[in-house]
C-alpha positions in Angstrom: -6.0 16.8 63.6 -2.8 14.9 62.7 -3.1 11.2 62.0 -0.7 8.9 63.8 1.8 7.1 61.6 1.3 3.3 61.6 4.5 1.3 61.6 4.6 -1.8 59.5 5.8 -5.1 61.0 9.1 -6.6 59.8 8.7 -9.4 57.4 9.8 -12.8 58.8 12.8 -12.9 56.5 14.2 -9.8 58.2 13.6 -10.8 61.8 16.4 -12.2 64.0 16.3 -16.0 64.2 16.5 -17.2 67.7 17.8 -20.4 69.3 16.9 -21.6 72.8 19.4 -23.1 75.3 18.5 -25.4 78.2 20.9 -24.6 81.0 21.5 -26.3 84.3 22.5 -23.6 86.8 23.7 -23.8 90.4 21.6 -21.0 92.0 18.1 -20.0 91.2 18.2 -16.7 93.0 21.3 -15.4 91.1 20.6 -17.0 87.7 20.3 -13.7 85.9 23.5 -12.3 87.4 25.5 -15.5 86.8 24.5 -15.9 83.1 24.9 -12.2 82.2 28.3 -11.8 83.8 29.6 -15.0 82.2 28.5 -13.9 78.7 29.6 -10.3 79.2 33.1 -11.2 80.5 33.8 -13.6 77.6 32.2 -11.7 74.7 32.4 -8.1 75.8 29.8 -5.5 75.5 29.5 -5.6 71.7 29.3 -9.4 71.6 26.7 -9.4 74.3 24.6 -6.9 72.3 24.9 -9.0 69.2 24.0 -12.2 70.9 21.0 -10.6 72.7 20.5 -13.1 75.5 17.1 -13.2 77.2 16.1 -15.4 80.0 12.8 -17.0 79.1 12.0 -19.2 82.1 13.6 -20.5 85.3 12.2 -23.7 86.7 13.0 -26.1 89.5 12.7 -29.8 88.8 13.6 -31.8 91.9 17.0 -30.6 93.1 18.0 -29.2 89.8 17.4 -25.7 88.5 16.9 -25.2 84.8 17.0 -22.0 82.8 15.8 -21.4 79.2 17.9 -18.8 77.5 17.0 -17.2 74.1 19.9 -16.0 71.9 20.6 -15.0 68.3 21.2 -17.9 66.0 24.6 -16.7 64.8 26.1 -16.5 68.3 25.2 -19.9 69.7 28.7 -21.3 69.7 30.1 -18.1 71.3 27.5 -18.1 74.1 28.0 -21.8 74.8 31.8 -21.2 75.1 31.2 -18.3 77.4 29.0 -20.4 79.7 31.4 -23.4 79.7 34.4 -21.2 80.6 32.7 -19.3 83.4 33.7 -19.9 87.0 30.2 -21.0 87.9 29.0 -24.4 87.1 26.7 -23.7 84.2 26.0 -26.8 82.0 24.3 -26.5 78.6 22.0 -29.4 78.3 20.9 -28.7 74.7 20.0 -26.3 71.9 16.8 -26.1 69.9 15.1 -23.9 67.5 11.7 -24.1 69.2 10.6 -24.1 72.8 8.5 -27.2 72.4 11.4 -29.3 71.2 13.6 -27.9 74.1 11.4 -29.7 76.6 13.2 -33.0 75.9 16.4 -31.6 77.5 14.6 -30.4 80.6 13.8 -33.5 82.6 
């Protein structure tokens, strides 16, 4: 019987460092489509892949819809520029290194 190979975990120094963006978006139902198309049209396919955006959470607070987006640390400025220049009204409320500290931007 062949033993399965156990893969080792990456050390923390080799993992990607993430930053979290608090975004104010116009439409909850199309949030994924709006954000992905804005980043893809500005950065292109390669830039999109390097930034690695992932939607963590979408929540409704009163009449506002907030979205928490996770991206690679090195591409924060590029993604913020892509969202600011999109035709949809996406507002970046703040950037943080942890989800706990990001809560101060989502009020």
